[in-house]
C-alpha positions as CSV (number, residue, x, y, z in Angstrom):
1,M,8.4,-17.2,10.8
2,L,9.8,-13.6,11.0
3,L,7.7,-10.6,11.4
4,A,8.5,-6.8,12.2
5,I,5.9,-4.9,13.9
6,V,5.5,-1.1,13.9
7,P,2.5,-0.2,16.7
8,A,1.0,3.4,16.3
9,L,-1.0,3.9,19.6
10,F,-4.1,6.8,19.8
11,S,-6.5,7.9,22.5
12,C,-9.7,7.0,23.6
13,S,-8.1,3.7,24.6
14,D,-10.5,0.8,27.0
15,P,-8.4,-1.9,28.4
16,L,-12.0,-4.1,28.3
17,G,-12.6,-3.3,24.6
18,P,-12.6,-6.3,21.6
19,A,-9.9,-8.2,20.3
20,A,-7.7,-7.2,17.6
21,E,-8.9,-8.0,13.9
22,P,-7.3,-7.4,10.8
23,F,-8.3,-4.5,8.4
24,P,-7.6,-3.7,4.9
25,V,-4.7,-1.2,4.3
26,L,-5.0,1.1,0.9
27,W,-1.2,1.1,-0.6
28,V,1.7,-0.6,0.0
29,E,5.2,0.5,-2.3
30,W,8.4,-2.4,-2.0
31,P,11.9,-3.2,-3.8
32,A,12.4,-5.3,-6.6
33,A,14.8,-7.4,-5.1
34,V,16.8,-7.3,-1.8
35,S,19.8,-8.7,-0.2
36,A,21.6,-10.1,2.5
37,A,23.3,-6.9,2.4
38,Q,20.5,-4.3,1.3
39,P,17.6,-5.9,3.2
40,G,14.8,-2.4,2.4
41,G,11.5,-2.1,3.3
42,V,8.0,-2.1,2.6
43,L,5.9,1.2,2.8
44,V,2.2,0.7,3.7
45,T,-0.8,3.6,3.5
46,F,-3.5,3.2,5.9
47,V,-6.1,5.1,7.9
48,D,-6.5,4.9,11.6
49,D,-9.8,7.0,13.4
50,F,-8.6,8.0,16.4
51,C,-10.3,5.5,18.7
52,S,-8.1,2.3,18.0
53,T,-5.1,0.9,18.4
54,T,-3.5,-0.1,15.0
55,S,-0.4,-2.7,14.1
56,L,1.3,-2.9,11.3
57,G,3.8,-5.3,10.5
58,V,5.7,-7.3,7.8
59,A,5.8,-11.4,8.5
60,A,8.3,-13.6,6.3
61,D,7.6,-17.0,5.8
62,F,8.9,-18.8,2.8
63,P,6.9,-18.7,0.1
64,N,4.9,-15.3,1.2
65,V,5.8,-11.7,2.6
66,T,2.4,-10.9,4.3
67,V,1.7,-6.9,5.7
68,R,-0.1,-7.7,9.0
69,S,-2.9,-5.1,9.2
70,E,-4.8,-5.4,12.7
71,I,-6.9,-3.0,14.7
72,T,-8.1,-2.7,18.3
73,R,-11.6,-0.9,18.6
74,H,-12.2,0.8,21.7
75,S,-15.4,0.5,23.2
76,N,-15.8,4.4,24.4
77,V,-17.6,5.2,21.2
78,P,-18.2,7.6,20.0
79,C,-15.2,8.9,21.0
80,P,-14.6,12.7,20.6
81,L,-11.5,13.0,18.5
82,A,-13.2,11.8,15.6
83,D,-15.2,14.9,15.0
84,L,-12.3,17.0,16.0
85,F,-9.5,15.4,13.7
86,P,-10.0,14.1,10.3
87,A,-8.6,10.7,9.4
88,F,-6.5,11.4,6.9
89,P,-4.4,8.4,5.1
90,H,-0.6,8.5,6.4
91,D,2.3,6.4,5.3
92,S,4.6,3.9,7.7
93,L,7.9,2.5,6.5
94,I,8.7,-1.0,8.2
95,P,12.2,-3.2,7.9
96,L,11.9,-6.1,6.2
97,P,12.6,-9.1,8.0
98,S,15.6,-11.4,7.0
99,L,14.3,-13.8,3.9
100,A,14.9,-16.8,3.8
101,T,16.5,-18.9,0.6
102,P,16.1,-22.4,1.2
103,Y,17.1,-23.5,-2.5
104,G,19.7,-20.8,-2.9
105,I,19.3,-17.7,-4.7
106,P,17.4,-16.4,-6.7
107,A,14.7,-16.7,-4.2
108,Y,10.9,-15.3,-5.2
109,Y,8.4,-14.6,-2.8
110,S,4.6,-13.4,-3.3
111,M,4.1,-10.0,-1.5
112,Q,0.3,-10.6,0.3
113,A,-1.7,-7.8,2.2
114,T,-5.2,-7.5,3.6
115,L,-7.4,-5.1,1.3
116,S,-11.1,-4.2,0.6
117,D,-13.0,-5.2,-2.7
118,P,-15.2,-3.0,-4.4
119,F,-18.0,-4.1,-1.2
120,G,-15.8,-3.3,0.9
121,T,-15.0,-6.7,2.3
122,P,-11.4,-7.2,3.9
123,S,-9.2,-9.9,2.3
124,V,-6.1,-10.8,1.9
125,H,-4.6,-9.9,-1.6
126,T,-1.8,-11.2,-3.6
127,L,0.2,-7.9,-4.5
128,G,3.1,-8.8,-6.7
129,Q,6.3,-10.7,-6.6
130,I,9.7,-9.9,-4.6
131,Q,13.2,-11.2,-5.1
132,V,16.1,-12.4,-3.1
133,A,19.2,-11.9,-5.2
134,A,22.9,-11.3,-5.1
135,A,22.2,-7.6,-5.3
136,A,19.2,-5.3,-4.5
137,D,17.5,-3.8,-6.9
138,T,15.1,-0.3,-6.2
139,T,12.8,-0.7,-8.5
140,R,9.8,0.2,-6.5
141,Y,6.9,-1.4,-7.5
142,M,3.3,-1.1,-5.3
143,A,0.3,-2.3,-5.3
144,G,-3.5,-1.5,-3.8
145,T,-6.5,0.3,-3.8
146,G,-6.6,4.0,-5.2
147,T,-8.3,5.8,-8.2
148,V,-7.5,6.1,-11.8
149,F,-8.4,9.1,-13.8
150,V,-7.1,11.7,-16.8
151,D,-5.8,15.3,-14.9
152,S,-6.9,18.4,-15.9
153,A,-3.5,18.6,-17.5
154,G,-4.4,15.2,-19.7
155,C,-2.1,13.3,-18.4
156,P,-3.3,9.9,-17.5
157,V,-2.6,9.1,-13.8
158,V,-3.1,6.9,-10.7
159,V,-3.5,8.2,-6.9
160,G,-2.5,5.0,-4.7
161,G,-4.5,4.7,-1.5
162,F,-7.3,8.0,-1.9
163,G,-4.0,9.6,-0.7
164,F,-5.6,12.9,-0.5
165,G,-4.2,14.4,2.8
166,P,-4.1,17.8,3.8
167,N,-1.1,18.6,1.2
168,G,-2.5,16.8,-1.4
169,P,-2.2,13.1,-3.0
170,A,1.0,11.7,-1.7
171,H,0.8,8.8,-4.0
172,L,0.2,9.9,-7.7
173,Y,1.8,8.8,-10.9
174,A,1.7,8.8,-14.8
175,I,0.3,5.5,-16.1
176,Q,2.5,4.8,-19.0
177,N,-0.1,1.8,-20.3
178,P,-3.3,3.5,-19.3
179,P,-6.7,2.2,-19.7
180,H,-10.0,3.7,-20.7
181,L,-10.0,6.7,-18.7
182,D,-11.7,10.0,-18.3
183,S,-12.7,13.0,-15.8
184,I,-14.4,11.0,-13.7
185,A,-11.7,9.2,-10.6
186,R,-12.8,5.7,-10.9
187,Q,-11.9,3.6,-7.7
188,A,-9.4,0.8,-9.3
189,M,-7.5,-2.1,-7.4
190,V,-3.8,-1.4,-9.1
191,G,-0.6,-3.3,-9.5
192,A,2.7,-1.4,-10.7
193,H,6.3,-0.7,-11.0
194,I,8.4,2.7,-11.8
195,V,9.4,2.5,-15.2
196,T,13.4,4.0,-15.0
197,D,14.4,3.6,-19.0
198,S,11.3,6.4,-20.4
199,L,9.9,9.7,-19.5
200,P,6.5,10.8,-19.0
201,P,4.1,12.6,-21.3
202,V,4.4,16.4,-21.5
203,A,1.4,16.7,-20.3
204,C,2.3,14.9,-17.1
205,G,5.2,17.5,-15.7
206,S,7.0,16.0,-13.0
207,H,5.2,12.9,-12.2
208,R,6.8,10.0,-11.9
209,L,5.9,7.2,-14.1
210,V,4.6,3.9,-13.8
211,H,3.9,0.9,-15.8
212,L,0.5,-1.0,-14.9
213,D,0.8,-4.9,-14.3
214,Y,-2.6,-5.2,-13.4
215,A,-6.1,-2.8,-13.1
216,I,-9.0,-3.7,-11.9
217,V,-10.8,-0.3,-12.2
218,W,-14.5,0.0,-10.9
219,L,-17.3,1.3,-13.1
220,V,-19.2,3.0,-10.5
221,P,-16.9,6.2,-9.6
């Protein structure tokens, strides 16, 4: 098994604190296909609370590619930094490790990550598929938790990872095949991919267009 790790270290550490535990990420984006020449990477959106040590990685063990997310919560809580700085979602781009092709190419892997269910319980979910091929395909696939709604211009959109940071939503896309939506932003677990052969509706302006591969929408906003 190969693993690429990107640690993020924050203040308020305590060497005698509790052990690391899995934590849910919000949003994951990855290429449709990678090759030996273009191994690609995985973009992961997550939130830290400034009182933890967060570790992100991507492990490859045929037939799965898994986003590994662990957090060590420090014992000196409450941490004063938590009151001074809001915890906005932010992105980490993690290189993909080499993906084995035990039966030749093309080879297919399932993309997995820990997400929260509607009740806030973290569990590992299969997000979609990534292919190992002779040539890379940079068409972007994405999945995770976010919100879906019709914006003020009448455009059906998905905001991946509840991504309202200090500069607005980071991962906002127009939806080509929306479920029944209204102006109320509802939480959803979605999988989608970028559409490259169609333009978004006029009401959607310059938003990138995605096709929903699946959508589980919470009935309660």
